[in-house]
N, C-alpha and C positions, 0 to 999 in steps of 0.2 A: 554241393553244400556251399562252397565258396561263392558260387554264382548266386545262390539264394540269399546269402548274407549281403552281398553287394547290392542286390536288388532292394532288400529291406532298408539298407543304409541310404540309398538314393531316394526311396519313398519318404523316409523320415526327414531327410534333408529338404526335400521339396515341400514338406508341410510347414517348415519353420518360417519361411518368408510370408506365408499366408496368415499365420497366427499373429505375427508381429504387427502388421498393419491393422488387424482386427482389434488387438489390444490397444493400439494407439488411437484408433477411432473411438473406442468405448471410453477411453480416458478423456479425449477431447469432448465427447458428448456429455459426460458427467460434469466436467469442469464448467463447460458453457452453460449447462442447465442450472447448476448451483449458483453460478455468477449472475444469471438472469434473475433467479429467485431473490437473491440478495439485493440486487439493484431495484427490483420492483417493490420490495418490502417497505422501505421508508416512505415512498410516495403513497402506496396503498394504505398504510396505517395512518398517514397524515390526513388524507381525505376521508377515510372511514371514521376517524375520531370526530370529524366535523360534519358527518352526515352527507358526504359528497361535495360537489362544487357549489352547492346552493349558498354556502356561507359567504360567498363573495358577491352575491347579487344585491344591488341597490346600495352599495357602499361608495364612499368618496375615494378619490385616488389615494389620499394619505392613509385612509383606513385599509385600502387594498394592499398597499405596500407593507403595512404593519401586519396584516393577516398572512401574507405569503412569505415574508422574510425568513421564518423558521424553516420552510421547505428547502431553501437553498443551503441553509446551515446543515441540515440533516444529510443532504447529498454531498456537501463539501467534506464532511467527516467520513462518509462512506467511501468516497474516492481516495481520501488520504489513507484510509485503511488498506485499500487496494494497492496503493503505492508501497506500503510497508510489506504486504504479503508478497508482491511480485519481486521487490528488491531483496527480500531475505531468502526467497525460495527460487530465485531465477535459474540456477543450474538444473533444478528438477523440472521447472516449467518449460525451459528452453528445449528439453528433449521432446516435449509434446507440441509446443508452439515455438518453432525456431524464430519467428519474427516478433517475439514478445518484447524485445527491446524498443522497437518503434511504438508499439502499443503503450508501453510503460511511459514513454515521453509524452505521448498524446493524452493519456489519462491524467498525467500530472498537470497539463495545461488546463484541462477541464476542472480538476480539483481547485486550481487557482482561481479560475473564472467564477465558480460557484462560491468559493470562500470570499471573493471580492464583492460579489453581488449581495451576499448576506448582510454585511453592515451598511452597504450603500442604500439598500431598501429601508433599513431601519433609520438611517440618517434622513432619508427623504420623508419618512412618516413623522419623525419627531422634531426634526430641525437640527442643525449642526450644533447650536449652543447647548440644547438639552442633552444631545448625545455626548459631546465632549466633556460635559460636567457629570456624566453618568447619573443624571437625575431620574432616569427611568427604572432604576433598581434601588433596593435598600442599601444602607451603608455597609452591611455585612456581605453584600453580593458584588460590590464594585471590583473586588480583587479578581473575580471570575471573568468579568468583562475585560479587565486588563490582560488576563491570560489569553483571551481570544485575540486581542489586538496584537500581542506579542507573537502568537502563532502565525497570524497573517503576515507580519513583517518577515518572519523566518521563511515562510512559504514563498514570499516574493524573492528572497535570496536564492532558495533552492531551484525555483523554476527558472530564474534568470541565468544561473550558472549552468543549468542543463541545456538551455537554448544556446548559450555562448561557449559551450565546452570545447569547441574546435579552436578557439583563440589560443595563441601560444602560451600566454600567462595563466590560462585556466586548464590546460590539458592535464597537468599533473596535480591540480588542486580541486577540480570540481567534484571529484568523488568524495573527498574529505568534507567539503562543504555540504554535500548531499546528505551526510549523516544527520544534519539538522532536522530532517524529516521525522526522525524518531522523537525529537523534542516537540515537533509540531503535533504529532499524534497524541502524545501525553497531555500537552496543554489543551488541545481541542477536546479531548475526552473529559478532562476535569471541567472545562468551560461548559460543555453541553450537558454533562451530567448534573451540574448544579444550577444551571440557568434554563435549560431546555424543558419547557412544560410538556413537550411531546414525549420526553423520555420517561419521566416519573409517572408511574401508574398506567403505563401502556405496554403492549408487547415489545416496543422498541427497546425497553431497558434490557430485555433478554438478548436482543440483537447486539446491543452495545457491549454487553458482557462477553458475547461470543467474539466480537471484534477485539476486545482487550486480551482475552485468553489466546486467541489465534495469533495476534500480533506478538504477544510475549513468547509464544512457542517458536514462531518464525525467527524472532530475534535470537533466541537461544540456539537455534539451528545454525544461524549465520555465525555466531560466536564460536560454536563448535567447529564449523568448517574452517574458520580462521586459525583456530588452535592447531587443527590437524595439518593445515597447509604450512604453518610456521614450523611445526615439528618435523615435517617431511623435508622442508628446505634446510633446516639445521642439520638433520641427519645426512643429507646429501653433501652439505658443505663440510661436515666432519669427515666423511668418507673421502672426499676430494683432497682434503688437507693431509690425510694420512697416507695417501698413495705415494708421494715422493719419498717419504721416510722409509716406507717398505721397500722401495726400489733400490735404496742405498745399502740395504742389508746384504752381505755376501752370501752366495749360495752355499748350502750345506755340502761338505765334502764327504 
């Protein structure tokens, strides 16, 4: 009977390593599939709403710049959302994708590039004077343009600090500066929701709502982790501080 039990134990133990890689593979597959679907959605909807790529045929260079600049804005916000999700859920994602840190930095660079191209194309189509005076929007919409510019400036700061984080004076500061990405997300969401003609009245508004809700939940998760970590550290500190006092008490006779 003992021999039979040991055999069963060995069999169950041998099955555990096989199930773990299978679960990890499935998790990777699902995450990659969902990510690809999310990344395809803005571009697919952008061109579908315009009847394909035919809308850029026979236009001047300035007209082309004006027609495609929203495309880069859509993807800039999508990538910023990705930055928030990875940043807030990194401990969970790292269990499935150990190299997520490098991808996180690379994705941040692409978010910055798309965010920079977005206004550059608009300036190229309108001219610097018209753009700087915000004459391309109504008076009640100018504030939303300003929010977009502010978000771009903050994004420049976060990307620069991430690239230079190994510098001595940034090693202890870059993470705190990186929290500005949350402000970037909020500002760009308000900017795109109120100015983006592709958002209102299209399926993208539901994707934008998903971005807002998921980013909010991810942020709450990060705050919860910080609270738990702080409480654990305080408990450990209290236990350490009480040890010398207990050692001075004489033993009971």
